[in-house]
N, C-alpha and C positions, 0 to 999 in steps of 0.2 A: 326703709331700705333693707334693714337687717331682720327685724322681727318677723315680717311677713314671710320671709324665706324659711322660717322654722315651722310655720303652721303646717300641720298634717304630718310632721316627722315624728317618729317614735322617740320616746324618752328612754327606751330600753338600753340604747347604746349612745350616750351623750357624745362620745368622741366621734362616732360615725356621723351624727347629726351636724356637729360643728364642721367637720371636714366637708360635708356636702354643701353647707352654706358657704364656707370659705371658698370652695372652688367656683361657686356661682358668682362670687364677688371679685374674682381676680381682675385686675391687679390691685384693687382698692382695699382688700380686707386687712392689710397690714397698717393702713393709715390710722392716725390717732383716734378720731371719733368712731370710725367703723370698728376698729380693733377693740376699743373700749366697750362699745355696744355688744359686740360678739362675746367678749369676756363676761359681761354681766348676764347675758342670756345663757351662756355655758354654765355659769354658777347656778343659775336658777334651774336648769335642766338636771344637773347633778342632784340638787336638792329635791326636785320632784321624784327622781329615781330613788333616792334614799327614803323618802316618805312612802313611796309605793312598795318598796322592798322591805320596809320597816327596819332599816339598818342605817347607822350613821354613814355619811359619805366616806369618812376616813377608812371604815371597814370595807366598803365596796372597792375602794382604791387599793386595798391590800396592806394598809398600815397595821403594825403589830402593837404599838403602844397606845395607851389611853390618855396620855397627856403630852403636852409639848410646850416649850417656852412661848410666851406671848410678846409680840412687839406692840407696844401701845402707841398709837398715833394720837398724840395729845398736844404737841407744841404749836398749835395754831394761836396766833395773837388774838387777844380779846381787847376790844376798843376801850381805851381808858386805863388799861392795866399797866402799872409801872414795871420797870425792869425787875425790881425786887419782888413784886407780886408774881410776875411770870416765873421767876426762879422758885419761889415758895410753892407755887401751884405744881410745878413739875417735881420738886423735891417730895411733896406730899404723895404724888402718884408713885414715885419710887419707894417711898416708905410703906405704901400699900402692898408692895411685893413685886411691882413691875421692874424687871431687870433690863429692859430694852425699850428705849424711847425713840420715836421718830418725830422730828421737828419739821414744821413747814417753814421754808425759807420765806422771808419777807422782802419781796422784790422792790416795794416802794420805799424801803428804808434799810438798805443793806448794812450800813454802819451800825444801826441799832440792833439788827439781828446778830451781827458779829459780837457786839458788846454783850447781848443776852446769852449767846452761845458760850462765850468765855466764862461769864459769871456762873452759868448753869454747870458747865463742866467742872469748874473749880469747886462748886458746892456739892456735887454728887460724888458718891464713892466711885473709885476707879472700876469697880465691878459692874457698874451700870453702863450698859452699852448705849451709844447714841449715834443716830444717823440723821441726815438732813435730806429732805425732799425738795429739790429746787423747782420741780414742776415745769421743766423745759423753758425757764424764763431767761437763761443766759443766752444772749443772741449769737455768740460765737466762742470759739475756744479761747481767744484772748481775754474776753470778759470772764470766762470760767477760771482761767489761770490766775487772774488778778484777785478774784474772790477767794479762791482756795489759798492763795499766798497770804491773805489776811487772816486765815485760820491756822497759820503755822503754830504747831505745838498743841493744838486741840485734838484730843484723841477721839476720832470718829471711826465708826465701823465702815460706813460707805456714804457716798453722795449719790442720791437717786435722781435720775432724769435731769442731768444738768443742761443739756441742749436739746432742741427738738429732734425727735427720732428720725424725721425725714431730712435732716440737715446732714447730708453725706459729706 
């Protein structure tokens, strides 16, 4: 649905290409799967433009610095991993120099996730920033409020995608 609409479009102006495809998909382009597909293709087009122009994309976009902080998306559960092993794994990543960790919320065991989140936050330096990606799995604001209340006192930067984007 999305990819074929990019065929034949120039990569010289990625923003123009995306806007042309987006307008051809109204009103659906903001929906989850289509929006994600468009985002991935948009990233690929910028990469193609950078390779063609022999410039990093950050320079094409006008950035002035050559480095930026990195948010490591690392907190996905590993089957069979104990709570202590989870915390040790993420502590090791922080020790490697990552100062910002994004964790994946575990929808099938929210109590265990909260236990791990508390243990991790207690084990990390306060300078390490932590956010949680809920991946749209809270079904309504009441569920979200209940989960967030269980995280009282945990220093989080933000909670990403708590409820489905199309749930007005």
